[in-house]
mmCIF file of the N, C-alpha and C atoms, coordinates in Angstrom:
data_MODEL
# 
_entry.id   MODEL 
# 
loop_
_atom_site.group_PDB 
_atom_site.id 
_atom_site.type_symbol 
_atom_site.label_atom_id 
_atom_site.label_alt_id 
_atom_site.label_comp_id 
_atom_site.label_asym_id 
_atom_site.label_entity_id 
_atom_site.label_seq_id 
_atom_site.pdbx_PDB_ins_code 
_atom_site.Cartn_x 
_atom_site.Cartn_y 
_atom_site.Cartn_z 
_atom_site.occupancy 
_atom_site.B_iso_or_equiv 
_atom_site.pdbx_formal_charge 
_atom_site.auth_seq_id 
_atom_site.auth_comp_id 
_atom_site.auth_asym_id 
_atom_site.auth_atom_id 
_atom_site.pdbx_PDB_model_num 
ATOM 1   N N  . MET A 1 1  ? 126.143 97.834  -6.749  1.00 0.00 ? 1  MET A N  1 
ATOM 2   C CA . MET A 1 1  ? 126.186 96.755  -7.896  1.00 0.00 ? 1  MET A CA 1 
ATOM 3   C C  . MET A 1 1  ? 125.443 95.417  -7.438  1.00 0.00 ? 1  MET A C  1 
ATOM 4   N N  . THR A 1 2  ? 124.673 94.588  -8.580  1.00 0.00 ? 2  THR A N  1 
ATOM 5   C CA . THR A 1 2  ? 124.393 93.897  -8.219  1.00 0.00 ? 2  THR A CA 1 
ATOM 6   C C  . THR A 1 2  ? 125.243 92.448  -9.117  1.00 0.00 ? 2  THR A C  1 
ATOM 7   N N  . SER A 1 3  ? 125.351 91.660  -8.767  1.00 0.00 ? 3  SER A N  1 
ATOM 8   C CA . SER A 1 3  ? 125.954 90.290  -9.231  1.00 0.00 ? 3  SER A CA 1 
ATOM 9   C C  . SER A 1 3  ? 125.009 89.375  -9.926  1.00 0.00 ? 3  SER A C  1 
ATOM 10  N N  . ILE A 1 4  ? 124.779 89.258  -11.384 1.00 0.00 ? 4  ILE A N  1 
ATOM 11  C CA . ILE A 1 4  ? 124.273 88.479  -12.217 1.00 0.00 ? 4  ILE A CA 1 
ATOM 12  C C  . ILE A 1 4  ? 125.090 87.170  -12.794 1.00 0.00 ? 4  ILE A C  1 
ATOM 13  N N  . VAL A 1 5  ? 124.097 86.483  -13.209 1.00 0.00 ? 5  VAL A N  1 
ATOM 14  C CA . VAL A 1 5  ? 124.740 85.265  -14.418 1.00 0.00 ? 5  VAL A CA 1 
ATOM 15  C C  . VAL A 1 5  ? 124.141 85.089  -15.197 1.00 0.00 ? 5  VAL A C  1 
ATOM 16  N N  . LEU A 1 6  ? 124.953 85.061  -16.584 1.00 0.00 ? 6  LEU A N  1 
ATOM 17  C CA . LEU A 1 6  ? 124.291 85.489  -17.805 1.00 0.00 ? 6  LEU A CA 1 
ATOM 18  C C  . LEU A 1 6  ? 123.884 83.861  -18.361 1.00 0.00 ? 6  LEU A C  1 
ATOM 19  N N  . THR A 1 7  ? 122.423 84.064  -18.925 1.00 0.00 ? 7  THR A N  1 
ATOM 20  C CA . THR A 1 7  ? 121.681 82.874  -19.040 1.00 0.00 ? 7  THR A CA 1 
ATOM 21  C C  . THR A 1 7  ? 121.752 82.394  -20.507 1.00 0.00 ? 7  THR A C  1 
ATOM 22  N N  . GLN A 1 8  ? 122.788 83.595  -21.622 1.00 0.00 ? 8  GLN A N  1 
ATOM 23  C CA . GLN A 1 8  ? 122.748 83.177  -22.962 1.00 0.00 ? 8  GLN A CA 1 
ATOM 24  C C  . GLN A 1 8  ? 124.199 84.481  -23.033 1.00 0.00 ? 8  GLN A C  1 
ATOM 25  N N  . ALA A 1 9  ? 124.533 84.313  -23.793 1.00 0.00 ? 9  ALA A N  1 
ATOM 26  C CA . ALA A 1 9  ? 125.774 85.188  -24.723 1.00 0.00 ? 9  ALA A CA 1 
ATOM 27  C C  . ALA A 1 9  ? 125.166 86.354  -25.114 1.00 0.00 ? 9  ALA A C  1 
ATOM 28  N N  . HIS A 1 10 ? 126.046 87.241  -24.262 1.00 0.00 ? 10 HIS A N  1 
ATOM 29  C CA . HIS A 1 10 ? 125.466 88.862  -23.975 1.00 0.00 ? 10 HIS A CA 1 
ATOM 30  C C  . HIS A 1 10 ? 126.935 89.643  -24.632 1.00 0.00 ? 10 HIS A C  1 
ATOM 31  N N  . THR A 1 11 ? 126.680 90.963  -24.951 1.00 0.00 ? 11 THR A N  1 
ATOM 32  C CA . THR A 1 11 ? 127.966 92.164  -24.826 1.00 0.00 ? 11 THR A CA 1 
ATOM 33  C C  . THR A 1 11 ? 127.602 92.689  -24.193 1.00 0.00 ? 11 THR A C  1 
ATOM 34  N N  . HIS A 1 12 ? 128.316 93.075  -23.209 1.00 0.00 ? 12 HIS A N  1 
ATOM 35  C CA . HIS A 1 12 ? 127.883 94.080  -22.034 1.00 0.00 ? 12 HIS A CA 1 
ATOM 36  C C  . HIS A 1 12 ? 129.123 94.989  -22.330 1.00 0.00 ? 12 HIS A C  1 
ATOM 37  N N  . ALA A 1 13 ? 129.086 96.493  -22.082 1.00 0.00 ? 13 ALA A N  1 
ATOM 38  C CA . ALA A 1 13 ? 129.996 97.374  -22.466 1.00 0.00 ? 13 ALA A CA 1 
ATOM 39  C C  . ALA A 1 13 ? 130.814 97.067  -23.414 1.00 0.00 ? 13 ALA A C  1 
ATOM 40  N N  . GLY A 1 14 ? 130.764 96.562  -24.359 1.00 0.00 ? 14 GLY A N  1 
ATOM 41  C CA . GLY A 1 14 ? 131.649 96.445  -25.501 1.00 0.00 ? 14 GLY A CA 1 
ATOM 42  C C  . GLY A 1 14 ? 132.488 95.168  -25.506 1.00 0.00 ? 14 GLY A C  1 
ATOM 43  N N  . LYS A 1 15 ? 132.114 94.243  -24.439 1.00 0.00 ? 15 LYS A N  1 
ATOM 44  C CA . LYS A 1 15 ? 132.845 92.869  -24.515 1.00 0.00 ? 15 LYS A CA 1 
ATOM 45  C C  . LYS A 1 15 ? 132.040 91.672  -24.667 1.00 0.00 ? 15 LYS A C  1 
ATOM 46  N N  . PRO A 1 16 ? 132.264 90.960  -25.166 1.00 0.00 ? 16 PRO A N  1 
ATOM 47  C CA . PRO A 1 16 ? 131.368 89.566  -25.244 1.00 0.00 ? 16 PRO A CA 1 
ATOM 48  C C  . PRO A 1 16 ? 131.758 88.934  -24.203 1.00 0.00 ? 16 PRO A C  1 
ATOM 49  N N  . HIS A 1 17 ? 130.493 88.336  -23.691 1.00 0.00 ? 17 HIS A N  1 
ATOM 50  C CA . HIS A 1 17 ? 130.479 87.350  -22.460 1.00 0.00 ? 17 HIS A CA 1 
ATOM 51  C C  . HIS A 1 17 ? 129.884 86.037  -22.687 1.00 0.00 ? 17 HIS A C  1 
ATOM 52  N N  . LYS A 1 18 ? 130.126 84.983  -22.235 1.00 0.00 ? 18 LYS A N  1 
ATOM 53  C CA . LYS A 1 18 ? 129.121 83.589  -22.669 1.00 0.00 ? 18 LYS A CA 1 
ATOM 54  C C  . LYS A 1 18 ? 128.099 83.415  -21.362 1.00 0.00 ? 18 LYS A C  1 
ATOM 55  N N  . ALA A 1 19 ? 127.327 82.669  -22.122 1.00 0.00 ? 19 ALA A N  1 
ATOM 56  C CA . ALA A 1 19 ? 126.466 81.983  -20.924 1.00 0.00 ? 19 ALA A CA 1 
ATOM 57  C C  . ALA A 1 19 ? 127.198 81.382  -19.963 1.00 0.00 ? 19 ALA A C  1 
ATOM 58  N N  . GLY A 1 20 ? 126.888 81.683  -18.559 1.00 0.00 ? 20 GLY A N  1 
ATOM 59  C CA . GLY A 1 20 ? 127.656 81.190  -17.058 1.00 0.00 ? 20 GLY A CA 1 
ATOM 60  C C  . GLY A 1 20 ? 128.467 82.427  -16.705 1.00 0.00 ? 20 GLY A C  1 
ATOM 61  N N  . ASP A 1 21 ? 128.478 83.245  -17.203 1.00 0.00 ? 21 ASP A N  1 
ATOM 62  C CA . ASP A 1 21 ? 129.397 84.144  -16.824 1.00 0.00 ? 21 ASP A CA 1 
ATOM 63  C C  . ASP A 1 21 ? 129.305 85.357  -16.078 1.00 0.00 ? 21 ASP A C  1 
ATOM 64  N N  . ARG A 1 22 ? 129.815 85.754  -14.919 1.00 0.00 ? 22 ARG A N  1 
ATOM 65  C CA . ARG A 1 22 ? 129.317 86.518  -13.697 1.00 0.00 ? 22 ARG A CA 1 
ATOM 66  C C  . ARG A 1 22 ? 129.509 87.385  -13.957 1.00 0.00 ? 22 ARG A C  1 
ATOM 67  N N  . LEU A 1 23 ? 128.949 88.942  -13.611 1.00 0.00 ? 23 LEU A N  1 
ATOM 68  C CA . LEU A 1 23 ? 129.232 90.068  -14.226 1.00 0.00 ? 23 LEU A CA 1 
ATOM 69  C C  . LEU A 1 23 ? 128.587 91.011  -12.809 1.00 0.00 ? 23 LEU A C  1 
ATOM 70  N N  . ASP A 1 24 ? 128.935 92.090  -12.229 1.00 0.00 ? 24 ASP A N  1 
ATOM 71  C CA . ASP A 1 24 ? 128.954 92.953  -11.767 1.00 0.00 ? 24 ASP A CA 1 
ATOM 72  C C  . ASP A 1 24 ? 128.288 93.753  -12.159 1.00 0.00 ? 24 ASP A C  1 
ATOM 73  N N  . VAL A 1 25 ? 126.883 94.797  -12.073 1.00 0.00 ? 25 VAL A N  1 
ATOM 74  C CA . VAL A 1 25 ? 126.137 95.741  -12.775 1.00 0.00 ? 25 VAL A CA 1 
ATOM 75  C C  . VAL A 1 25 ? 125.386 96.529  -12.037 1.00 0.00 ? 25 VAL A C  1 
ATOM 76  N N  . ASP A 1 26 ? 125.263 97.430  -12.643 1.00 0.00 ? 26 ASP A N  1 
ATOM 77  C CA . ASP A 1 26 ? 124.290 98.393  -12.111 1.00 0.00 ? 26 ASP A CA 1 
ATOM 78  C C  . ASP A 1 26 ? 122.525 98.260  -12.136 1.00 0.00 ? 26 ASP A C  1 
ATOM 79  N N  . GLY A 1 27 ? 121.896 98.107  -10.826 1.00 0.00 ? 27 GLY A N  1 
ATOM 80  C CA . GLY A 1 27 ? 120.649 97.759  -10.527 1.00 0.00 ? 27 GLY A CA 1 
ATOM 81  C C  . GLY A 1 27 ? 120.033 97.684  -11.826 1.00 0.00 ? 27 GLY A C  1 
ATOM 82  N N  . SER A 1 28 ? 119.675 98.751  -12.519 1.00 0.00 ? 28 SER A N  1 
ATOM 83  C CA . SER A 1 28 ? 118.853 99.210  -13.590 1.00 0.00 ? 28 SER A CA 1 
ATOM 84  C C  . SER A 1 28 ? 119.163 97.668  -14.445 1.00 0.00 ? 28 SER A C  1 
ATOM 85  N N  . SER A 1 29 ? 120.783 97.678  -14.768 1.00 0.00 ? 29 SER A N  1 
ATOM 86  C CA . SER A 1 29 ? 121.099 97.277  -15.598 1.00 0.00 ? 29 SER A CA 1 
ATOM 87  C C  . SER A 1 29 ? 120.586 95.883  -15.339 1.00 0.00 ? 29 SER A C  1 
ATOM 88  N N  . ALA A 1 30 ? 120.931 95.309  -14.420 1.00 0.00 ? 30 ALA A N  1 
ATOM 89  C CA . ALA A 1 30 ? 120.257 94.173  -13.674 1.00 0.00 ? 30 ALA A CA 1 
ATOM 90  C C  . ALA A 1 30 ? 118.799 93.593  -13.958 1.00 0.00 ? 30 ALA A C  1 
ATOM 91  N N  . ASP A 1 31 ? 118.227 94.990  -13.856 1.00 0.00 ? 31 ASP A N  1 
ATOM 92  C CA . ASP A 1 31 ? 116.375 94.622  -13.857 1.00 0.00 ? 31 ASP A CA 1 
ATOM 93  C C  . ASP A 1 31 ? 116.186 94.208  -15.087 1.00 0.00 ? 31 ASP A C  1 
ATOM 94  N N  . TRP A 1 32 ? 117.388 95.142  -15.856 1.00 0.00 ? 32 TRP A N  1 
ATOM 95  C CA . TRP A 1 32 ? 117.171 95.003  -17.715 1.00 0.00 ? 32 TRP A CA 1 
ATOM 96  C C  . TRP A 1 32 ? 117.288 93.615  -18.196 1.00 0.00 ? 32 TRP A C  1 
ATOM 97  N N  . LEU A 1 33 ? 118.485 93.203  -17.723 1.00 0.00 ? 33 LEU A N  1 
ATOM 98  C CA . LEU A 1 33 ? 118.974 91.506  -18.068 1.00 0.00 ? 33 LEU A CA 1 
ATOM 99  C C  . LEU A 1 33 ? 117.785 90.901  -17.395 1.00 0.00 ? 33 LEU A C  1 
ATOM 100 N N  . ILE A 1 34 ? 118.139 91.073  -16.595 1.00 0.00 ? 34 ILE A N  1 
ATOM 101 C CA . ILE A 1 34 ? 116.713 90.125  -15.763 1.00 0.00 ? 34 ILE A CA 1 
ATOM 102 C C  . ILE A 1 34 ? 115.653 89.846  -16.505 1.00 0.00 ? 34 ILE A C  1 
ATOM 103 N N  . ALA A 1 35 ? 114.922 90.606  -16.889 1.00 0.00 ? 35 ALA A N  1 
ATOM 104 C CA . ALA A 1 35 ? 113.654 91.038  -17.641 1.00 0.00 ? 35 ALA A CA 1 
ATOM 105 C C  . ALA A 1 35 ? 113.572 90.335  -18.572 1.00 0.00 ? 35 ALA A C  1 
ATOM 106 N N  . ASN A 1 36 ? 114.668 90.489  -19.563 1.00 0.00 ? 36 ASN A N  1 
ATOM 107 C CA . ASN A 1 36 ? 115.017 90.224  -21.136 1.00 0.00 ? 36 ASN A CA 1 
ATOM 108 C C  . ASN A 1 36 ? 114.882 88.644  -21.286 1.00 0.00 ? 36 ASN A C  1 
ATOM 109 N N  . GLY A 1 37 ? 115.774 88.042  -19.954 1.00 0.00 ? 37 GLY A N  1 
ATOM 110 C CA . GLY A 1 37 ? 115.455 86.556  -19.785 1.00 0.00 ? 37 GLY A CA 1 
ATOM 111 C C  . GLY A 1 37 ? 117.413 86.319  -20.489 1.00 0.00 ? 37 GLY A C  1 
ATOM 112 N N  . ILE A 1 38 ? 118.128 87.284  -20.334 1.00 0.00 ? 38 ILE A N  1 
ATOM 113 C CA . ILE A 1 38 ? 119.505 87.281  -20.607 1.00 0.00 ? 38 ILE A CA 1 
ATOM 114 C C  . ILE A 1 38 ? 120.510 87.015  -19.398 1.00 0.00 ? 38 ILE A C  1 
ATOM 115 N N  . ALA A 1 39 ? 119.948 86.654  -18.409 1.00 0.00 ? 39 ALA A N  1 
ATOM 116 C CA . ALA A 1 39 ? 120.534 87.032  -16.910 1.00 0.00 ? 39 ALA A CA 1 
ATOM 117 C C  . ALA A 1 39 ? 119.892 86.714  -15.448 1.00 0.00 ? 39 ALA A C  1 
ATOM 118 N N  . ARG A 1 40 ? 120.128 86.142  -14.546 1.00 0.00 ? 40 ARG A N  1 
ATOM 119 C CA . ARG A 1 40 ? 119.346 85.854  -13.708 1.00 0.00 ? 40 ARG A CA 1 
ATOM 120 C C  . ARG A 1 40 ? 120.450 86.255  -11.990 1.00 0.00 ? 40 ARG A C  1 
ATOM 121 N N  . ARG A 1 41 ? 119.828 86.728  -11.079 1.00 0.00 ? 41 ARG A N  1 
ATOM 122 C CA . ARG A 1 41 ? 120.454 87.055  -9.935  1.00 0.00 ? 41 ARG A CA 1 
ATOM 123 C C  . ARG A 1 41 ? 121.726 85.941  -9.317  1.00 0.00 ? 41 ARG A C  1 
ATOM 124 N N  . ASP A 1 42 ? 122.750 86.553  -8.978  1.00 0.00 ? 42 ASP A N  1 
ATOM 125 C CA . ASP A 1 42 ? 123.488 85.476  -9.043  1.00 0.00 ? 42 ASP A CA 1 
ATOM 126 C C  . ASP A 1 42 ? 123.434 85.111  -6.998  1.00 0.00 ? 42 ASP A C  1 
ATOM 127 N N  . ARG A 1 43 ? 123.105 83.533  -7.050  1.00 0.00 ? 43 ARG A N  1 
ATOM 128 C CA . ARG A 1 43 ? 122.886 83.089  -6.046  1.00 0.00 ? 43 ARG A CA 1 
ATOM 129 C C  . ARG A 1 43 ? 124.085 83.025  -5.081  1.00 0.00 ? 43 ARG A C  1 
ATOM 130 N N  . GLN A 1 44 ? 125.362 82.602  -5.386  1.00 0.00 ? 44 GLN A N  1 
ATOM 131 C CA . GLN A 1 44 ? 126.621 83.021  -5.143  1.00 0.00 ? 44 GLN A CA 1 
ATOM 132 C C  . GLN A 1 44 ? 127.446 84.184  -5.353  1.00 0.00 ? 44 GLN A C  1 
ATOM 133 N N  . PRO A 1 45 ? 127.092 85.439  -4.813  1.00 0.00 ? 45 PRO A N  1 
ATOM 134 C CA . PRO A 1 45 ? 127.994 86.125  -5.354  1.00 0.00 ? 45 PRO A CA 1 
ATOM 135 C C  . PRO A 1 45 ? 129.828 86.475  -5.114  1.00 0.00 ? 45 PRO A C  1 
ATOM 136 N N  . ASN A 1 46 ? 130.809 86.647  -5.684  1.00 0.00 ? 46 ASN A N  1 
ATOM 137 C CA . ASN A 1 46 ? 132.014 86.446  -5.410  1.00 0.00 ? 46 ASN A CA 1 
ATOM 138 C C  . ASN A 1 46 ? 132.140 86.921  -4.208  1.00 0.00 ? 46 ASN A C  1 
ATOM 139 N N  . PRO A 1 47 ? 132.679 86.165  -3.320  1.00 0.00 ? 47 PRO A N  1 
ATOM 140 C CA . PRO A 1 47 ? 133.332 86.433  -1.957  1.00 0.00 ? 47 PRO A CA 1 
ATOM 141 C C  . PRO A 1 47 ? 134.079 87.738  -1.846  1.00 0.00 ? 47 PRO A C  1 
ATOM 142 N N  . ALA A 1 48 ? 134.037 88.065  -0.544  1.00 0.00 ? 48 ALA A N  1 
ATOM 143 C CA . ALA A 1 48 ? 134.922 89.756  -0.903  1.00 0.00 ? 48 ALA A CA 1 
ATOM 144 C C  . ALA A 1 48 ? 136.438 88.914  -0.801  1.00 0.00 ? 48 ALA A C  1 
ATOM 145 N N  . PRO A 1 49 ? 136.803 90.127  -1.443  1.00 0.00 ? 49 PRO A N  1 
ATOM 146 C CA . PRO A 1 49 ? 138.891 90.046  -1.276  1.00 0.00 ? 49 PRO A CA 1 
ATOM 147 C C  . PRO A 1 49 ? 139.657 89.127  0.139   1.00 0.00 ? 49 PRO A C  1 
ATOM 148 N N  . GLN A 1 50 ? 140.182 88.483  -0.087  1.00 0.00 ? 50 GLN A N  1 
ATOM 149 C CA . GLN A 1 50 ? 141.090 87.902  1.057   1.00 0.00 ? 50 GLN A CA 1 
ATOM 150 C C  . GLN A 1 50 ? 142.291 88.615  1.291   1.00 0.00 ? 50 GLN A C  1 
ATOM 151 N N  . PRO A 1 51 ? 142.709 89.192  2.739   1.00 0.00 ? 51 PRO A N  1 
ATOM 152 C CA . PRO A 1 51 ? 143.746 89.502  2.633   1.00 0.00 ? 51 PRO A CA 1 
ATOM 153 C C  . PRO A 1 51 ? 144.878 88.980  2.064   1.00 0.00 ? 51 PRO A C  1 
ATOM 154 N N  . GLU A 1 52 ? 146.293 89.717  1.681   1.00 0.00 ? 52 GLU A N  1 
ATOM 155 C CA . GLU A 1 52 ? 147.196 89.225  1.189   1.00 0.00 ? 52 GLU A CA 1 
ATOM 156 C C  . GLU A 1 52 ? 147.736 88.073  2.221   1.00 0.00 ? 52 GLU A C  1 
ATOM 157 N N  . GLY A 1 53 ? 149.040 87.017  1.957   1.00 0.00 ? 53 GLY A N  1 
ATOM 158 C CA . GLY A 1 53 ? 149.637 86.415  2.790   1.00 0.00 ? 53 GLY A CA 1 
ATOM 159 C C  . GLY A 1 53 ? 149.061 85.320  3.204   1.00 0.00 ? 53 GLY A C  1 
ATOM 160 N N  . ASP A 1 54 ? 149.620 84.516  4.183   1.00 0.00 ? 54 ASP A N  1 
ATOM 161 C CA . ASP A 1 54 ? 149.048 83.119  4.311   1.00 0.00 ? 54 ASP A CA 1 
ATOM 162 C C  . ASP A 1 54 ? 148.031 83.136  5.384   1.00 0.00 ? 54 ASP A C  1 
ATOM 163 N N  . GLY A 1 55 ? 147.607 84.181  5.659   1.00 0.00 ? 55 GLY A N  1 
ATOM 164 C CA . GLY A 1 55 ? 146.479 84.022  6.639   1.00 0.00 ? 55 GLY A CA 1 
ATOM 165 C C  . GLY A 1 55 ? 146.816 84.297  7.846   1.00 0.00 ? 55 GLY A C  1 
ATOM 166 N N  . THR A 1 56 ? 147.828 83.848  8.098   1.00 0.00 ? 56 THR A N  1 
ATOM 167 C CA . THR A 1 56 ? 148.377 83.712  9.772   1.00 0.00 ? 56 THR A CA 1 
ATOM 168 C C  . THR A 1 56 ? 148.179 85.172  10.310  1.00 0.00 ? 56 THR A C  1 
ATOM 169 N N  . PRO A 1 57 ? 146.955 85.532  11.342  1.00 0.00 ? 57 PRO A N  1 
ATOM 170 C CA . PRO A 1 57 ? 147.478 86.820  12.017  1.00 0.00 ? 57 PRO A CA 1 
ATOM 171 C C  . PRO A 1 57 ? 148.785 87.205  12.419  1.00 0.00 ? 57 PRO A C  1 
ATOM 172 N N  . ILE A 1 58 ? 148.812 88.907  12.004  1.00 0.00 ? 58 ILE A N  1 
ATOM 173 C CA . ILE A 1 58 ? 149.940 89.199  12.458  1.00 0.00 ? 58 ILE A CA 1 
ATOM 174 C C  . ILE A 1 58 ? 149.934 89.579  13.835  1.00 0.00 ? 58 ILE A C  1 
ATOM 175 N N  . GLU A 1 59 ? 150.874 89.447  15.107  1.00 0.00 ? 59 GLU A N  1 
ATOM 176 C CA . GLU A 1 59 ? 151.013 89.726  15.729  1.00 0.00 ? 59 GLU A CA 1 
ATOM 177 C C  . GLU A 1 59 ? 151.497 91.155  15.920  1.00 0.00 ? 59 GLU A C  1 
ATOM 178 N N  . PRO A 1 60 ? 151.309 91.948  17.030  1.00 0.00 ? 60 PRO A N  1 
ATOM 179 C CA . PRO A 1 60 ? 151.505 93.076  17.243  1.00 0.00 ? 60 PRO A CA 1 
ATOM 180 C C  . PRO A 1 60 ? 152.912 93.083  17.369  1.00 0.00 ? 60 PRO A C  1 
ATOM 181 N N  . LYS A 1 61 ? 153.330 94.185  17.340  1.00 0.00 ? 61 LYS A N  1 
ATOM 182 C CA . LYS A 1 61 ? 155.042 94.487  18.204  1.00 0.00 ? 61 LYS A CA 1 
ATOM 183 C C  . LYS A 1 61 ? 154.854 95.123  19.520  1.00 0.00 ? 61 LYS A C  1 
ATOM 184 N N  . PRO A 1 62 ? 155.356 94.987  20.394  1.00 0.00 ? 62 PRO A N  1 
ATOM 185 C CA . PRO A 1 62 ? 155.218 95.749  22.025  1.00 0.00 ? 62 PRO A CA 1 
ATOM 186 C C  . PRO A 1 62 ? 156.018 96.585  22.012  1.00 0.00 ? 62 PRO A C  1 
ATOM 187 N N  . ILE A 1 63 ? 154.923 97.971  22.410  1.00 0.00 ? 63 ILE A N  1 
ATOM 188 C CA . ILE A 1 63 ? 155.194 98.931  22.227  1.00 0.00 ? 63 ILE A CA 1 
ATOM 189 C C  . ILE A 1 63 ? 156.400 99.143  23.410  1.00 0.00 ? 63 ILE A C  1 
ATOM 190 N N  . THR A 1 64 ? 157.434 100.035 23.536  1.00 0.00 ? 64 THR A N  1 
ATOM 191 C CA . THR A 1 64 ? 158.482 100.050 24.057  1.00 0.00 ? 64 THR A CA 1 
ATOM 192 C C  . THR A 1 64 ? 158.643 101.586 23.795  1.00 0.00 ? 64 THR A C  1 
ATOM 193 N N  . THR A 1 65 ? 158.580 102.257 25.789  1.00 0.00 ? 65 THR A N  1 
ATOM 194 C CA . THR A 1 65 ? 159.246 103.545 25.903  1.00 0.00 ? 65 THR A CA 1 
ATOM 195 C C  . THR A 1 65 ? 160.830 103.620 26.334  1.00 0.00 ? 65 THR A C  1 
ATOM 196 N N  . HIS A 1 66 ? 161.352 104.533 25.581  1.00 0.00 ? 66 HIS A N  1 
ATOM 197 C CA . HIS A 1 66 ? 162.454 105.057 26.449  1.00 0.00 ? 66 HIS A CA 1 
ATOM 198 C C  . HIS A 1 66 ? 162.085 106.142 27.447  1.00 0.00 ? 66 HIS A C  1 
ATOM 199 N N  . ARG A 1 67 ? 162.395 105.790 28.212  1.00 0.00 ? 67 ARG A N  1 
ATOM 200 C CA . ARG A 1 67 ? 162.788 107.500 29.185  1.00 0.00 ? 67 ARG A CA 1 
ATOM 201 C C  . ARG A 1 67 ? 164.205 107.882 29.958  1.00 0.00 ? 67 ARG A C  1 
ATOM 202 N N  . LYS A 1 68 ? 164.214 108.811 29.963  1.00 0.00 ? 68 LYS A N  1 
ATOM 203 C CA . LYS A 1 68 ? 165.442 109.558 30.086  1.00 0.00 ? 68 LYS A CA 1 
ATOM 204 C C  . LYS A 1 68 ? 165.580 109.572 31.689  1.00 0.00 ? 68 LYS A C  1 
ATOM 205 N N  . GLU A 1 69 ? 166.586 108.903 31.778  1.00 0.00 ? 69 GLU A N  1 
ATOM 206 C CA . GLU A 1 69 ? 166.876 109.069 33.351  1.00 0.00 ? 69 GLU A CA 1 
ATOM 207 C C  . GLU A 1 69 ? 167.191 110.338 33.770  1.00 0.00 ? 69 GLU A C  1 
ATOM 208 N N  . SER A 1 70 ? 166.970 110.985 35.012  1.00 0.00 ? 70 SER A N  1 
ATOM 209 C CA . SER A 1 70 ? 167.956 112.325 35.143  1.00 0.00 ? 70 SER A CA 1 
ATOM 210 C C  . SER A 1 70 ? 168.969 111.832 35.563  1.00 0.00 ? 70 SER A C  1 
ATOM 211 N N  . LYS A 1 71 ? 170.092 113.331 35.657  1.00 0.00 ? 71 LYS A N  1 
ATOM 212 C CA . LYS A 1 71 ? 171.699 112.812 36.057  1.00 0.00 ? 71 LYS A CA 1 
ATOM 213 C C  . LYS A 1 71 ? 171.835 113.672 36.914  1.00 0.00 ? 71 LYS A C  1 
ATOM 214 N N  . SER A 1 72 ? 170.498 113.537 37.884  1.00 0.00 ? 72 SER A N  1 
ATOM 215 C CA . SER A 1 72 ? 170.946 114.427 39.320  1.00 0.00 ? 72 SER A CA 1 
ATOM 216 C C  . SER A 1 72 ? 172.040 113.124 40.578  1.00 0.00 ? 72 SER A C  1 
# 
């Protein structure tokens, strides 16, 4: 997928979008939109999704093993 920013209003996949909207489209669609002056490549693509939570690392739980003592 290629990140683009629309430079003018455009309907993509049946949904209207306004200038300035960011879209992720396949490479050939991006090339067509750019060549026709409808979009430009996104200089700042959306950041990768962040994990849920407050960002605090999760401490691993210690592994405990239980050994059976022989009854001899």
